[in-house]
Phi, psi and omega in degrees: 000316179294326178295319180295319178295320179296319179296321179295321178294321179295316179295320178296320179294321178295319178296323179297318177292325180292325181282342181277101183271358183292341182280350180263149178277131180274120181249121180290139179284135181268114181268071184295316180297323180294316180294322181293314180295322178296320179294321179294315180296317179296319180295319179294321179296316179295322179295319179294316179298317180295321181296317179288328181290325183257004179285174182276065181235125176269092184296335177295329177291318177299316179295324181295319184265004182298323180244027177295149184300320180297318180292316180294323175297318176295324177297317177298319177294325178298312180295317180298313180296319180297316181295311183293319179294323179290320177298316177298318179295322179292316179300311179296321181296317179295317180297314181293322178297319177293323177298329179294337179266004182289147177282345179281123180295331180293313179296320180296314181291327177296319178295319178297319180295320178299312181297317181298317185290309188277343170276339183273338182262131181302148183298319180298320178296322179296319178299317180294323178295316179295321182292332180255026181297336181297338178289339179258315180240098181298328179230155178233133178144194178254115182304132179092340180251298177206141179215145175231151173289130183298325181294334177278327182281316186276071176287165177305321180293313183293322178295319178293320180297314180292316182298312181286319183293314181291322176297319179295326180301326180294319179286320181296326180299322178289325177295314180295320179297320177296321178295319179294323179290338181286343180278136183298144180298336179297333178294320176296317181293321179294319178296320178293327182291332180264011172092012179278137172281172192297314181295323178294320178294321178297317185287322189260337186238309190285307183300317178302324179284331181281350185297329180299326180275328186281320190299312183303310179292329177295320176299318177295321178295323179295318177297320176295325180298323178302320180281328179292340178298340178296339176296333181294345177295336180293327179260021171067033171275133189279072171261187191294326179291316179295322178298318178294320179296317181297333179280314183284347170293336181269312186259358178062019176265074189292304186295324180296317180285331175293324176293326176298312179297317180298321180300313183289326174298317180295322179296312181296316181295322179297315179297315180294323178296320178296314179296322178298317179297321179294318180294318179296321177297322180298311181289327177293324178294321177295323178292324178295319178295324180294319180292325179291325180292331178285000000 
């Protein structure tokens, strides 16, 4: 009995010495790879800054046209087109995503065909097709009641809005569908048990829960839409890229005006990124409260 107690005391003493790390020398880990990669990145950044500083760029010209009326007008058109096209894309995306869950094979296949077609055709090509729609349909309307000439209706703004918005709807539908699939099937069953029809359950129960999954990619798509509006310059819509082009066609200061356009794109994207983060925090906080209540 005394031997067992002695052995336990010896083992405890050994564990005490093993847990005491003060007797060991602390050696800092050398992050050689980290320092080397940081030095390479810093050297490349300095090289790029030096190249732009000593390049054949008249920065005074960029500063001069930064707040030019034509550029600011194009900036306003860029934001307006991005907002309206994104709203159209969200509406179409939600409708098509709901159609994908339909029990009717015709509705389901129609939604699949829409996604297949508009995701498969390049956005620039879609803008050009809408802008030249008068070659296929000379007039738009109901014969005998009202008709308009397509060339008058399909302005550069309207063609860009339809091209970007309908194309965006195909991508948004997949985002919304993924969000709807992320909600547990029990939510659908619970809504049906209390007498809600399917659309009512989607609007009041399913979609609010799916927003946590839907919002981040939708925010990214919106930021992308701001940049995709530059495609509208091809059909002569006066957005910020077209405004910059119209100026450097006159004064031949191409790179200077491209930097002006890049600056305003970065400003708009930065603001939208900040707003996206705030909205995501809001919905994530709501989800946290819901999980704690359960």
